[in-house]
MDAnalysis code that builds the backbone (N, CA, C; Angstrom):
import MDAnalysis as mda
import numpy as np

u = mda.Universe.empty(465, n_residues=155, atom_resindex=np.repeat(np.arange(155), 3), trajectory=True)
u.add_TopologyAttr("name", ["N", "CA", "C"] * 155)
u.add_TopologyAttr("resid", np.arange(1, 156))
u.add_TopologyAttr("resname", ["UNK", "UNK", "UNK", "UNK", "UNK", "UNK", "UNK", "UNK", "UNK", "UNK", "UNK", "UNK", "UNK", "UNK", "UNK", "UNK", "UNK", "UNK", "UNK", "UNK", "UNK", "UNK", "UNK", "UNK", "UNK", "UNK", "UNK", "UNK", "UNK", "UNK", "UNK", "UNK", "UNK", "UNK", "UNK", "UNK", "UNK", "UNK", "UNK", "UNK", "UNK", "UNK", "UNK", "UNK", "UNK", "UNK", "UNK", "UNK", "UNK", "UNK", "UNK", "UNK", "UNK", "UNK", "UNK", "UNK", "UNK", "UNK", "UNK", "UNK", "UNK", "UNK", "UNK", "UNK", "UNK", "UNK", "UNK", "UNK", "UNK", "UNK", "UNK", "UNK", "UNK", "UNK", "UNK", "UNK", "UNK", "UNK", "UNK", "UNK", "UNK", "UNK", "UNK", "UNK", "UNK", "UNK", "UNK", "UNK", "UNK", "UNK", "UNK", "UNK", "UNK", "UNK", "UNK", "UNK", "UNK", "UNK", "UNK", "UNK", "UNK", "UNK", "UNK", "UNK", "UNK", "UNK", "UNK", "UNK", "UNK", "UNK", "UNK", "UNK", "UNK", "UNK", "UNK", "UNK", "UNK", "UNK", "UNK", "UNK", "UNK", "UNK", "UNK", "UNK", "UNK", "UNK", "UNK", "UNK", "UNK", "UNK", "UNK", "UNK", "UNK", "UNK", "UNK", "UNK", "UNK", "UNK", "UNK", "UNK", "UNK", "UNK", "UNK", "UNK", "UNK", "UNK", "UNK", "UNK", "UNK", "UNK", "UNK", "UNK", "UNK", "UNK", "UNK"])
u.atoms.positions = np.array([
    [-68.653, 63.248, 12.019],
    [-67.665, 62.658, 11.134],
    [-68.333, 61.532, 10.331],
    [-68.061, 61.517, 9.043],
    [-68.598, 60.450, 8.182],
    [-67.923, 59.126, 8.541],
    [-68.557, 58.012, 8.189],
    [-67.934, 56.715, 8.485],
    [-66.559, 56.605, 7.824],
    [-65.572, 56.210, 8.615],
    [-64.202, 56.037, 8.131],
    [-63.606, 54.781, 8.752],
    [-62.599, 54.244, 8.093],
    [-61.834, 53.142, 8.663],
    [-60.559, 53.647, 9.328],
    [-60.037, 54.755, 8.800],
    [-58.817, 55.354, 9.329],
    [-59.012, 56.855, 9.462],
    [-58.706, 57.366, 10.645],
    [-58.679, 58.811, 10.856],
    [-57.222, 59.247, 10.786],
    [-56.961, 60.268, 9.986],
    [-55.626, 60.858, 9.876],
    [-55.711, 62.246, 10.498],
    [-54.835, 62.501, 11.455],
    [-54.776, 63.814, 12.086],
    [-53.369, 64.346, 11.902],
    [-53.257, 65.613, 11.586],
    [-51.953, 66.246, 11.503],
    [-52.003, 67.551, 12.277],
    [-50.860, 67.951, 12.800],
    [-50.822, 69.060, 13.727],
    [-50.886, 70.440, 13.116],
    [-50.657, 70.558, 11.820],
    [-50.583, 71.880, 11.203],
    [-50.979, 71.804, 9.735],
    [-51.532, 72.895, 9.236],
    [-51.884, 72.940, 7.814],
    [-50.660, 72.776, 6.928],
    [-49.493, 73.185, 7.416],
    [-48.275, 73.030, 6.608],
    [-47.899, 71.560, 6.422],
    [-48.477, 70.668, 7.246],
    [-48.216, 69.233, 7.126],
    [-49.139, 68.547, 6.125],
    [-50.147, 69.251, 5.648],
    [-51.148, 68.623, 4.784],
    [-50.571, 67.975, 3.527],
    [-49.637, 68.605, 2.807],
    [-49.112, 67.932, 1.607],
    [-48.504, 66.566, 1.914],
    [-47.765, 66.448, 3.008],
    [-47.175, 65.158, 3.365],
    [-48.249, 64.156, 3.740],
    [-49.221, 64.582, 4.522],
    [-50.229, 63.657, 5.024],
    [-51.298, 63.341, 3.975],
    [-51.446, 64.169, 2.977],
    [-52.370, 63.860, 1.875],
    [-51.889, 62.617, 1.129],
    [-50.577, 62.401, 1.079],
    [-50.035, 61.185, 0.463],
    [-50.545, 59.939, 1.187],
    [-50.703, 60.055, 2.491],
    [-51.227, 58.958, 3.293],
    [-52.664, 58.659, 2.881],
    [-53.448, 59.690, 2.769],
    [-54.857, 59.520, 2.383],
    [-54.980, 58.930, 0.985],
    [-54.149, 59.391, 0.065],
    [-54.167, 58.857, -1.298],
    [-53.809, 57.372, -1.318],
    [-52.826, 56.986, -0.529],
    [-52.423, 55.581, -0.480],
    [-53.540, 54.727, 0.124],
    [-54.194, 55.216, 1.161],
    [-55.324, 54.479, 1.730],
    [-56.418, 54.298, 0.687],
    [-56.674, 55.324, -0.104],
    [-57.676, 55.234, -1.167],
    [-57.328, 54.155, -2.172],
    [-56.053, 53.996, -2.438],
    [-55.595, 52.951, -3.356],
    [-56.014, 51.554, -2.875],
    [-56.092, 51.388, -1.550],
    [-56.483, 50.108, -0.973],
    [-57.981, 50.031, -0.684],
    [-58.720, 51.058, -1.098],
    [-60.156, 51.080, -0.867],
    [-60.535, 51.351, 0.570],
    [-59.648, 52.013, 1.300],
    [-59.866, 52.298, 2.715],
    [-60.408, 53.722, 2.869],
    [-61.568, 53.839, 3.486],
    [-62.178, 55.148, 3.729],
    [-61.420, 55.861, 4.845],
    [-61.091, 57.133, 4.605],
    [-60.342, 57.886, 5.608],
    [-60.823, 59.329, 5.657],
    [-60.470, 59.982, 6.733],
    [-60.706, 61.416, 6.892],
    [-59.391, 62.034, 7.333],
    [-59.102, 63.232, 6.846],
    [-57.878, 63.955, 7.191],
    [-58.265, 65.251, 7.884],
    [-57.799, 65.420, 9.122],
    [-58.143, 66.578, 9.939],
    [-56.873, 67.249, 10.453],
    [-56.941, 68.567, 10.639],
    [-55.851, 69.323, 11.242],
    [-56.260, 69.658, 12.671],
    [-55.424, 69.252, 13.622],
    [-55.671, 69.559, 15.026],
    [-54.354, 69.482, 15.780],
    [-53.989, 70.528, 16.444],
    [-52.725, 70.593, 17.160],
    [-52.890, 70.123, 18.601],
    [-51.984, 69.255, 19.023],
    [-51.998, 68.784, 20.409],
    [-51.723, 69.926, 21.380],
    [-51.008, 70.948, 20.925],
    [-50.657, 72.074, 21.790],
    [-51.656, 73.216, 21.700],
    [-52.087, 73.555, 20.492],
    [-52.954, 74.712, 20.313],
    [-54.434, 74.397, 20.465],
    [-54.822, 73.136, 20.244],
    [-56.232, 72.800, 20.342],
    [-56.431, 71.360, 20.819],
    [-55.997, 71.068, 22.048],
    [-56.112, 69.692, 22.532],
    [-57.555, 69.207, 22.650],
    [-58.482, 70.129, 22.874],
    [-59.890, 69.725, 22.960],
    [-60.387, 69.179, 21.629],
    [-59.949, 69.800, 20.526],
    [-60.344, 69.321, 19.206],
    [-59.747, 67.938, 18.944],
    [-58.502, 67.736, 19.363],
    [-57.866, 66.425, 19.193],
    [-58.686, 65.370, 19.926],
    [-59.022, 65.646, 21.172],
    [-59.796, 64.677, 21.955],
    [-61.153, 64.404, 21.311],
    [-61.814, 65.446, 20.835],
    [-63.120, 65.274, 20.179],
    [-62.990, 64.402, 18.931],
    [-61.985, 64.660, 18.105],
    [-61.780, 63.863, 16.894],
    [-61.529, 62.396, 17.238],
    [-60.698, 62.160, 18.239],
    [-60.388, 60.781, 18.636],
    [-61.638, 60.101, 19.189],
    [-62.381, 60.805, 20.015],
    [-63.616, 60.235, 20.576],
    [-64.625, 59.899, 19.477],
    [-64.737, 60.769, 18.489],
    [-65.689, 60.544, 17.391],
    [-65.210, 59.465, 16.427],
    [-63.907, 59.261, 16.349],
    [-63.348, 58.300, 15.386],
    [-63.903, 56.903, 15.599],
    [-63.912, 56.442, 16.825],
    [-64.393, 55.087, 17.102],
    [-65.861, 54.946, 16.740],
    [-66.660, 55.944, 17.068],
    [-68.088, 55.845, 16.744],
    [-68.336, 55.965, 15.243],
    [-67.372, 56.550, 14.504],
    [-67.478, 56.646, 13.049],
    [-66.946, 55.395, 12.366],
    [-66.494, 54.418, 13.160],
    [-66.036, 53.158, 12.597],
    [-64.540, 53.033, 12.415],
    [-63.779, 54.042, 12.811],
    [-62.328, 53.985, 12.623],
    [-61.745, 52.817, 13.395],
    [-60.807, 52.146, 12.758],
    [-60.115, 51.015, 13.388],
    [-58.652, 51.347, 13.654],
    [-58.158, 52.421, 13.018],
    [-56.763, 52.854, 13.159],
    [-56.747, 54.375, 13.068],
    [-55.827, 54.997, 13.813],
    [-55.609, 56.438, 13.704],
    [-54.153, 56.659, 13.324],
    [-53.944, 57.519, 12.343],
    [-52.601, 57.920, 11.930],
    [-52.442, 59.383, 12.317],
    [-51.346, 59.693, 13.009],
    [-51.098, 61.064, 13.445],
    [-49.730, 61.512, 12.962],
    [-49.701, 62.611, 12.230],
    [-48.455, 63.152, 11.711],
    [-48.102, 64.439, 12.415],
    [-46.828, 64.587, 12.801],
    [-46.402, 65.790, 13.493],
    [-44.907, 65.980, 13.355],
    [-44.497, 67.226, 13.373],
    [-43.090, 67.571, 13.349],
    [-42.674, 68.194, 14.662],
    [-41.447, 68.593, 14.722],
    [-40.840, 69.230, 15.891],
    [-41.036, 68.374, 17.140],
    [-41.765, 68.847, 18.136],
    [-41.905, 68.066, 19.374],
    [-42.766, 66.829, 19.176],
    [-43.557, 66.803, 18.125],
    [-44.341, 65.635, 17.714],
    [-45.157, 65.017, 18.843],
    [-45.811, 65.844, 19.619],
    [-46.620, 65.348, 20.728],
    [-47.920, 64.710, 20.265],
    [-48.404, 65.071, 19.089],
    [-49.732, 64.648, 18.642],
    [-49.948, 63.137, 18.681],
    [-49.077, 62.298, 18.121],
    [-49.349, 60.861, 18.170],
    [-49.496, 60.323, 19.595],
    [-48.672, 60.773, 20.503],
    [-48.762, 60.322, 21.886],
    [-50.025, 60.792, 22.574],
    [-50.409, 62.029, 22.309],
    [-51.651, 62.550, 22.881],
    [-52.828, 61.745, 22.351],
    [-52.842, 61.481, 21.057],
    [-53.908, 60.670, 20.466],
    [-53.958, 59.304, 21.138],
    [-52.797, 58.666, 21.295],
    [-52.749, 57.337, 21.913],
    [-53.238, 57.358, 23.353],
    [-53.087, 58.490, 24.023],
    [-53.540, 58.572, 25.418],
    [-55.062, 58.624, 25.522],
    [-55.730, 58.957, 24.425],
    [-57.187, 59.082, 24.415],
    [-57.917, 57.846, 23.892],
    [-57.198, 56.830, 23.387],
    [-57.882, 55.723, 22.707],
    [-57.146, 54.406, 22.892],
    [-57.874, 53.327, 22.679],
    [-57.260, 51.998, 22.628],
    [-57.092, 51.530, 21.187],
    [-57.482, 52.342, 20.211],
    [-57.253, 52.003, 18.809],
    [-55.756, 52.051, 18.519],
    [-55.286, 51.275, 17.535],
    [-53.882, 51.390, 17.135],
    [-53.605, 52.794, 16.594],
    [-52.487, 53.358, 17.018],
    [-52.067, 54.685, 16.559],
    [-50.725, 54.544, 15.870],
    [-50.650, 55.101, 14.669],
    [-49.406, 55.104, 13.896],
    [-48.933, 56.543, 13.808],
    [-47.711, 56.792, 14.253],
    [-47.149, 58.132, 14.201],
    [-46.277, 58.323, 12.987],
    [-46.437, 59.474, 12.348],
    [-45.600, 59.851, 11.204],
    [-44.773, 61.065, 11.617],
    [-43.486, 60.871, 11.883],
    [-42.644, 62.027, 12.195],
    [-42.393, 62.836, 10.919],
    [-42.589, 64.133, 11.023],
    [-42.417, 65.005, 9.860],
    [-41.177, 65.872, 10.055],
    [-40.466, 66.083, 8.989],
    [-39.213, 66.832, 9.005],
    [-39.513, 68.322, 8.972],
    [-39.762, 68.904, 10.148],
    [-40.034, 70.340, 10.193],
    [-39.299, 71.019, 11.334],
    [-38.519, 70.260, 12.087],
    [-37.777, 70.827, 13.213],
    [-36.296, 70.649, 12.992],
    [-35.686, 69.794, 13.809],
    [-34.259, 69.542, 13.676],
    [-33.976, 68.857, 12.334],
    [-32.761, 69.015, 11.810],
    [-32.436, 68.395, 10.525],
    [-32.746, 66.899, 10.513],
    [-33.411, 66.482, 9.455],
    [-33.755, 65.081, 9.297],
    [-34.966, 64.637, 10.088],
    [-35.588, 65.548, 10.819],
    [-36.779, 65.197, 11.588],
    [-36.496, 64.301, 12.779],
    [-35.247, 64.269, 13.221],
    [-34.866, 63.358, 14.307],
    [-35.602, 63.685, 15.603],
    [-35.892, 64.971, 15.851],
    [-36.626, 65.339, 17.065],
    [-38.024, 64.738, 17.052],
    [-38.692, 64.803, 15.904],
    [-40.041, 64.238, 15.792],
    [-40.009, 62.719, 15.931],
    [-39.032, 62.089, 15.313],
    [-38.909, 60.626, 15.406],
    [-38.734, 60.192, 16.860],
    [-37.808, 60.819, 17.571],
    [-37.584, 60.462, 18.975],
    [-38.827, 60.696, 19.819],
    [-39.529, 61.792, 19.578],
    [-40.735, 62.087, 20.351],
    [-41.796, 61.018, 20.161],
    [-41.893, 60.479, 18.966],
    [-42.928, 59.489, 18.677],
    [-42.555, 58.113, 19.218],
    [-41.310, 57.716, 19.087],
    [-40.951, 56.355, 19.513],
    [-40.711, 56.231, 21.013],
    [-40.496, 57.319, 21.716],
    [-40.192, 57.270, 23.152],
    [-41.448, 57.457, 23.991],
    [-42.409, 56.566, 23.816],
    [-43.663, 56.644, 24.561],
    [-43.566, 55.797, 25.830],
    [-44.298, 56.212, 26.860],
    [-44.263, 55.435, 28.103],
    [-45.002, 54.106, 27.958],
    [-44.647, 53.173, 28.804],
    [-45.295, 51.868, 28.820],
    [-46.807, 52.037, 28.941],
    [-47.536, 51.304, 28.119],
    [-48.994, 51.326, 28.149],
    [-49.628, 52.301, 27.176],
    [-48.831, 53.188, 26.576],
    [-49.345, 54.157, 25.599],
    [-48.501, 54.027, 24.329],
    [-48.604, 52.881, 23.641],
    [-47.731, 52.671, 22.475],
    [-48.192, 53.461, 21.249],
    [-47.205, 53.846, 20.472],
    [-47.441, 54.452, 19.163],
    [-46.495, 53.758, 18.197],
    [-47.042, 53.167, 17.147],
    [-46.190, 52.613, 16.095],
    [-45.598, 53.797, 15.329],
    [-44.392, 53.650, 14.854],
    [-43.752, 54.746, 14.133],
    [-43.224, 54.257, 12.792],
    [-43.332, 55.137, 11.810],
    [-42.753, 54.888, 10.495],
    [-41.604, 55.872, 10.302],
    [-40.943, 55.800, 9.183],
    [-39.818, 56.681, 8.897],
    [-40.256, 58.142, 8.852],
    [-39.287, 59.021, 9.020],
    [-39.555, 60.447, 8.867],
    [-40.147, 60.683, 7.479],
    [-41.248, 61.402, 7.437],
    [-42.011, 61.679, 6.212],
    [-42.553, 60.403, 5.573],
    [-42.761, 59.365, 6.366],
    [-43.215, 58.063, 5.865],
    [-44.729, 57.903, 5.851],
    [-45.436, 58.918, 5.392],
    [-46.907, 58.879, 5.401],
    [-47.450, 57.725, 4.553],
    [-46.804, 57.428, 3.443],
    [-47.276, 56.307, 2.615],
    [-47.148, 54.991, 3.362],
    [-46.038, 54.802, 4.071],
    [-45.876, 53.565, 4.830],
    [-46.871, 53.489, 5.982],
    [-47.229, 54.615, 6.557],
    [-48.255, 54.606, 7.600],
    [-49.564, 54.078, 7.024],
    [-49.877, 54.480, 5.800],
    [-51.091, 53.992, 5.140],
    [-51.008, 52.497, 4.881],
    [-49.853, 52.023, 4.441],
    [-49.686, 50.590, 4.183],
    [-49.830, 49.811, 5.488],
    [-49.230, 50.298, 6.565],
    [-49.350, 49.617, 7.853],
    [-50.807, 49.600, 8.328],
    [-51.503, 50.716, 8.183],
    [-52.924, 50.753, 8.566],
    [-53.724, 49.758, 7.731],
    [-53.435, 49.691, 6.439],
    [-54.140, 48.736, 5.572],
    [-53.847, 47.304, 5.998],
    [-52.622, 47.021, 6.405],
    [-52.286, 45.673, 6.876],
    [-53.073, 45.314, 8.137],
    [-53.249, 46.281, 9.016],
    [-54.053, 46.040, 10.221],
    [-55.491, 45.745, 9.823],
    [-56.045, 46.538, 8.922],
    [-57.426, 46.333, 8.471],
    [-57.580, 45.020, 7.718],
    [-56.537, 44.618, 7.003],
    [-56.602, 43.396, 6.199],
    [-56.703, 42.133, 7.042],
    [-56.459, 42.238, 8.323],
    [-56.597, 41.069, 9.194],
    [-58.000, 40.477, 9.122],
    [-58.991, 41.337, 8.873],
    [-60.362, 40.815, 8.737],
    [-61.126, 41.471, 7.587],
    [-60.384, 41.908, 6.557],
    [-61.016, 42.505, 5.379],
    [-60.342, 41.938, 4.132],
    [-61.012, 40.986, 3.492],
    [-60.425, 40.307, 2.335],
    [-60.152, 41.241, 1.166],
    [-61.004, 42.250, 0.960],
    [-60.807, 43.178, -0.153],
    [-59.525, 43.979, 0.030],
    [-59.279, 44.460, 1.241],
    [-58.049, 45.208, 1.514],
    [-56.848, 44.274, 1.390],
    [-56.982, 43.051, 1.885],
    [-55.893, 42.073, 1.788],
    [-55.520, 41.832, 0.328],
    [-56.515, 41.716, -0.548],
    [-56.259, 41.485, -1.965],
    [-55.555, 42.693, -2.604],
    [-55.999, 43.887, -2.264],
    [-55.363, 45.082, -2.832],
    [-53.931, 45.238, -2.334],
    [-53.675, 44.838, -1.089],
    [-52.299, 44.847, -0.585],
    [-51.433, 43.861, -1.354],
    [-51.964, 42.677, -1.633],
    [-51.216, 41.673, -2.395],
    [-50.888, 42.193, -3.791],
    [-51.845, 42.864, -4.418],
    [-51.607, 43.437, -5.750],
    [-50.531, 44.518, -5.687],
    [-50.578, 45.327, -4.648],
    [-49.585, 46.386, -4.473],
    [-48.185, 45.787, -4.289],
    [-48.081, 44.746, -3.475],
    [-46.779, 44.096, -3.267],
    [-46.257, 43.510, -4.581],
    [-47.158, 42.990, -5.406],
    [-46.746, 42.458, -6.702],
    [-46.220, 43.582, -7.597],
    [-46.897, 44.728, -7.577],
    [-46.417, 45.884, -8.343],
    [-45.027, 46.303, -7.877],
    [-44.810, 46.300, -6.572],
    [-43.488, 46.641, -6.044],
    [-42.435, 45.657, -6.526],
    [-42.783, 44.377, -6.511],
    [-41.845, 43.339, -6.952],
    [-41.493, 43.491, -8.425],
    [-42.464, 43.952, -9.211],
    [-42.246, 44.148, -10.648],
    [-41.600, 45.476, -10.960],
    [-41.435, 46.321, -9.935],
    [-40.807, 47.620, -10.142],
    [-41.733, 48.703, -10.645],
    [-43.046, 48.437, -10.651],
    [-43.976, 49.437, -11.173],
    [-44.754, 50.144, -10.074],
    [-44.561, 49.787, -8.827],
    [-45.307, 50.409, -7.724],
    [-44.469, 51.432, -6.985],
    [-45.189, 52.383, -6.353],
    [-44.512, 53.411, -5.538],
    [-45.165, 53.473, -4.194],
])
């Protein structure tokens, strides 16, 4: 894996359009990322390998997007001490409520931060905020983005 600050994993190729928005938003903040498809159910070994390689590639945050049972973010969190942000995707029950509940109901000691259903852009903003704690360039780009939002020109 090439050097990245954020690893994005999604459980299915059908999730790529939603999760590509996350990668695009990270790029806006100058954050290097990689987007990989790996299912917690169909290929757990690949998930573990990606998570293990993420830290050595420099990743400081992992974003995991999943629909339906949404096990991926929790599985990722079980393999690492890096912050994990879960993106529930609307592909199961109406409104993605099943995915949201699966992500937020993690056992003590295996936390996963959660954003809104289909909130891949907010996952990117949250990851950038974590990175901005010790990265002035990312902090500045976040400030510019917030100003754009205040002026009504940002999305």
